[in-house]
N, C-alpha and C positions, 0 to 999 in steps of 0.2 A: 503495498500499499503507499500511499504517496506521505510523507510526512507533512504535508499541509493538512493531511484528513486524520493523520496519529494523532497530530499535537494541533488541532484546531483551536480548542479552549485556550491552551497556554500562549500559542498564537496571537490568538485575540486581546489575550487580557496585557499581553505585552507591548502588542503594537497601540493599543490605545492608551494605555501609559505613558509609550516611550516613542512613539512615532512607527511608522512603518520598518524601516532602516535598520534602528538601533533593536527594536521588538525581534525581527526573526535574529539579527544577531545574540539578543539575551537567549533565544529558543534554542538557538546553536550551542550557546555555552552550555545551556543544560543537556544537549544532547550529548556533545563531547563527555561532560563530567559525566553522565550515564553508563556512555562506553568506558571511561576509565574506573569506576564500580566495578562493570563486568570482567576488566581484564584482572584488576586485582582479586578478585575472587576466582579467576582461573587461575592466578600466580599462586595462590596457596597450595594448590594441585601439583602446579606443573614448575617445578625448583630447578634450579641450576643442577648439572652431574657434579662440578665442581666442587660448588657450595652450596648446600642444600638451604641454607638461610634467605638465600634471594632470589626471584624469578627467573624461568629461564633467560637467555640473552634476546631470544626474538621478542617477549613481552615485555623487556627494559626497553627495545626499540620503539615497542607499541605507543609504551605509557608515553617515552620521550616524546614521540610526534603530536600524540595527542596534545600534551601541555603544550607544545609548542604552538599548537594549533589554536587552543585557548589564548595563549597568549598575545599571534598576531589578531585573533575578534575581540579583543578584550581592547588593544589599542587604537582600532577601528571605530569602536564605540565611544572611545574617550575621544577620539578627534571629532568624531559626528559631533558630540556634547559640547566641544568647546566651540566648533565652527556657529551651532545653535546657538549657544551664549553669547558668539561674538557679533551674531547679527541682530541680537534681538537689544545689546549694546548700544550699536552704532547707529547713529542717526542715517535714514534714508536720502537719498539726494532726491530733490525736488524737480521734477521732469516739465521744465517751464518750454513751452517752446517758443521759438524767436522768430517763429514766419509772421509776417505782417502782412493782411490784404488790401 
């Protein structure tokens, strides 16, 4: 199924609170967090042969990449927030036409 269907209520909630772009990014962060939780649970059973106290190397790579993706999404959300706040603060130029008839 589509993520838009599976997470419809979450999307509606966050899009209403944060706007469409930031709302979708917030749901994306939640989805990545859910994936990290699942990988972490799997890591309990799938440990490294060299060191049974740590997850297998492939799971470590997955966790690293998911955390990196979350960091990138969070940085985009922050940039969008800063741009929105800057637009709210700065005065808008007047569109006065200099044409005369």
